[in-house]
C-alpha positions in Angstrom: 4.5 35.7 5.3 4.0 35.4 1.5 0.8 33.9 0.0 0.9 32.5 -3.6 -2.2 32.6 -5.6 -2.9 29.3 -7.1 -5.2 28.8 -9.8 -8.1 26.2 -9.3 -7.3 22.8 -10.5 -10.8 22.0 -11.7 -12.5 18.7 -12.6 -9.4 17.2 -14.7 -7.0 18.0 -12.1 -9.1 16.3 -9.3 -9.3 13.1 -11.4 -5.8 13.2 -12.1 -4.7 13.7 -8.4 -7.2 10.9 -7.1 -6.0 8.5 -9.9 -2.4 9.2 -9.0 -3.3 8.7 -5.4 -5.0 5.4 -6.2 -2.1 4.1 -8.1 0.3 5.0 -5.4 -1.8 3.1 -2.9 -1.9 0.1 -4.9 1.8 0.2 -5.5 2.3 0.5 -1.7 0.1 -2.5 -1.0 1.8 -4.5 -3.7 5.2 -3.8 -2.1 4.0 -4.6 1.4 2.7 -7.8 -0.1 6.0 -8.6 -1.6 7.7 -7.8 1.4 5.6 -9.8 3.7 5.9 -12.9 1.2 9.7 -12.5 1.2 9.7 -12.6 4.9 7.5 -15.5 5.1 9.7 -17.6 2.8 12.8 -16.5 4.5 11.3 -17.4 8.0 13.3 -19.7 10.6 11.3 -22.8 11.4 12.1 -23.1 15.2 10.4 -19.9 16.3 6.4 -20.7 16.4 5.7 -17.0 16.4 7.4 -15.7 13.4 5.3 -17.8 10.9 2.1 -16.6 12.5 3.2 -13.0 12.4 4.3 -13.4 8.6 0.7 -15.0 7.6 -1.0 -12.3 9.3 1.0 -9.6 7.6 0.4 -11.2 4.2 -3.4 -11.3 5.2 -3.2 -7.6 6.1 -1.4 -6.9 2.7 -3.9 -8.8 0.7 -6.7 -7.1 2.3 -5.2 -3.7 1.7 -4.3 -4.3 -1.8 -7.9 -5.8 -2.4 -9.6 -2.7 -0.8 -7.4 -0.2 -2.7 -8.1 -2.0 -6.2 -11.7 -2.3 -5.7 
């Protein structure tokens, strides 16, 4: 097995990695919110469970986006 020596990333590297992780989380939350809103708009009215699930998924996506941006 081969081990590679990796130099320490330091404070600036930690800040960079954490900011990239936060930006990716916010983008994922926004994407899930867009998909949930699209599914809510395209729902079919006769099925009573589909709108409830769409509203629930939008609520979960909003809470996730709010938690990631706070």
